[in-house]
C-alpha positions in Angstrom: 102.0 211.0 94.4 105.0 210.7 91.9 103.2 212.1 88.3 106.3 214.6 88.0 109.4 211.8 88.5 107.1 209.4 85.8 106.8 211.7 83.1 110.9 212.5 83.9 111.7 209.1 83.5 109.8 208.4 80.7 111.1 211.9 78.4 115.0 210.4 79.7 114.4 206.7 78.3 112.6 207.9 75.0 114.1 211.2 74.2 111.6 213.2 72.0 110.6 216.5 72.9 106.5 215.6 74.4 103.3 218.0 72.7 101.0 216.8 75.1 100.5 215.1 78.3 96.7 213.9 79.6 95.3 212.1 82.7 92.2 210.7 83.0 90.1 209.2 85.7 87.3 208.0 86.3 84.8 209.1 89.3 85.7 206.5 91.6 88.1 206.8 94.8 91.5 205.1 94.8 91.5 204.0 91.1 93.7 203.8 89.0 94.1 206.2 87.0 96.1 206.9 83.5 98.5 209.1 82.3 99.2 209.3 78.5 102.5 211.5 77.4 102.3 212.5 73.5 105.6 212.1 72.1 106.8 214.0 68.8 109.4 212.6 67.1 108.7 209.7 63.9 110.2 206.2 62.9 112.0 205.2 59.4 110.0 202.9 57.7 112.8 200.7 55.6 112.2 198.1 52.9 114.3 195.9 54.6 116.6 195.7 57.9 120.0 196.6 56.6 121.8 199.4 57.1 121.6 200.5 53.6 118.3 200.4 52.6 116.3 203.4 51.6 113.2 205.4 53.9 110.2 204.4 51.9 107.9 206.2 55.4 108.0 208.2 58.1 105.3 206.7 60.9 104.9 209.4 64.6 106.0 207.7 67.5 103.4 206.3 69.4 101.7 207.8 73.0 102.7 205.7 75.6 100.4 205.8 78.4 100.8 204.2 81.7 98.1 202.8 84.1 99.3 204.8 88.0 98.4 202.8 90.8 98.6 205.7 93.8 96.1 206.4 96.1 93.8 209.5 95.5 90.2 210.2 97.6 88.6 213.2 96.0 89.3 214.5 92.5 90.2 217.5 94.0 92.8 215.9 94.9 94.0 214.4 92.0 93.9 216.9 90.0 95.6 219.9 92.3 98.8 216.7 91.9 98.2 217.7 87.8 98.0 221.1 88.5 101.3 221.2 90.5 103.1 219.3 87.0 101.5 221.7 84.7 103.0 224.4 86.6 106.0 223.4 86.9 106.4 222.3 83.0 106.3 225.5 82.4 102.6 224.8 80.7 100.7 227.4 79.1 97.2 226.6 80.4 95.6 222.6 81.6 92.1 221.8 81.2 90.4 219.7 82.3 87.5 218.5 80.6 84.0 216.6 82.4 83.1 213.6 79.8 79.0 212.6 79.7 79.0 208.3 80.5 79.1 206.8 76.3 76.6 204.2 77.4 73.1 206.8 77.1 70.8 207.6 74.0 72.7 209.7 71.9 75.2 209.1 72.6 78.0 209.4 69.5 80.8 207.1 68.3 83.0 210.1 68.9 82.5 209.9 72.6 83.2 206.4 72.8 86.7 206.8 71.3 87.7 209.4 72.4 86.9 207.2 75.6 88.7 204.1 75.1 92.1 207.0 73.6 91.9 208.2 77.0 92.5 205.0 78.9 94.9 203.5 76.1 92.3 201.7 74.2 91.6 203.3 70.8 90.8 200.8 68.8 92.3 202.5 65.6 95.4 201.7 63.7 97.8 204.4 61.7 99.7 202.5 59.2 99.2 198.6 61.0 100.7 200.0 63.7 98.5 201.1 67.3 99.5 204.9 68.3 99.6 204.1 71.7 102.4 201.9 73.5 100.7 200.9 76.6 101.3 199.5 80.3 96.8 200.0 81.7 96.6 196.6 82.4 92.8 197.7 83.9 92.1 199.5 80.8 89.3 197.5 79.8 87.3 198.3 83.8 88.1 201.3 83.5 86.4 202.4 80.2 84.2 200.2 81.6 83.4 202.2 84.6 83.7 205.8 82.4 81.5 204.8 80.5 78.3 204.1 82.9 79.2 207.1 85.2 81.3 209.1 82.8 85.6 210.6 83.5 87.9 213.0 84.0 90.5 214.1 81.7 93.1 216.9 81.5 95.1 217.7 79.5 98.8 220.4 79.1 101.4 221.4 76.6 104.7 221.3 78.9 107.7 223.2 77.9 110.2 222.3 79.2 110.8 218.6 78.3 108.4 219.8 74.8 108.7 219.9 72.0 107.0 224.1 72.8 110.6 225.3 74.3 112.0 226.9 71.1 108.6 228.8 70.7 107.4 229.5 73.9 106.8 233.3 74.7 105.8 233.5 78.3 106.9 236.2 80.9 106.3 233.2 83.8 108.7 230.8 83.0 112.8 230.3 84.1 115.1 229.4 81.8 114.8 226.3 80.6 110.5 227.1 81.0 110.0 225.7 83.9 108.1 226.9 86.8 109.0 227.5 90.2 106.0 225.7 93.0 104.0 225.6 94.0 100.9 226.4 91.4 98.6 229.7 93.0 95.2 227.0 92.2 94.0 225.2 93.1 91.3 222.7 91.7 87.7 223.8 91.3 84.5 221.3 92.1 83.8 218.7 89.2 80.3 218.3 88.5 80.2 215.2 86.5 76.9 213.2 87.4 75.4 216.3 87.6 75.3 217.4 84.1 73.8 216.4 81.1 76.5 218.3 78.5 80.0 218.2 78.8 82.2 220.2 80.9 85.4 222.4 80.1 87.1 224.2 82.5 90.8 226.0 82.0 93.2 227.1 84.3 95.2 229.8 82.8 98.9 229.7 83.9 100.9 232.0 81.2 101.5 235.8 80.2 102.1 236.7 77.3 102.2 241.4 77.0 102.9 240.5 72.9 99.0 238.9 72.9 98.3 241.7 75.5 98.1 244.6 73.1 
């Protein structure tokens, strides 16, 4: 799977540090999954498109959502790939969330918003602009599947190529904010579809003696 290559390609193209990376998938083998890169940066808004016009506002750079069409047969297979990438990019941890379907009695509006955002289609704008630039042609079908069956998302905050590079105090990192493969963790089983509440699993990678005192 080419997750790492895809992230590094986007880093080179955007030349901005990452705040976080998320991956979202529905519980059906070999369906597309969505990689979302959350950038740290701002775009200047000017009164007019001329060089000497004054800056009137700064808008956050939108996140980038990409549909990945690669074969996977089981969630643990997909998660092992995400673990490897999060480990190599120097993330402090990797958090997995098993979300419930939001087409159910008692589901909140927040759950539906989070699901749409996870698949690159948040139904909101910021200052009239979409918060995500998405290349997810199957977003509607993926959101529909997640609404009926739930979905799994993973979140990590990279040090290498990330905004955290200058503040990371992690004894497990090499100079440059990365770790050498392989990742020492393997995926744990999911319980999606077998639980009545959302479930969160965290894989702890980093270690800092100052925090341990």
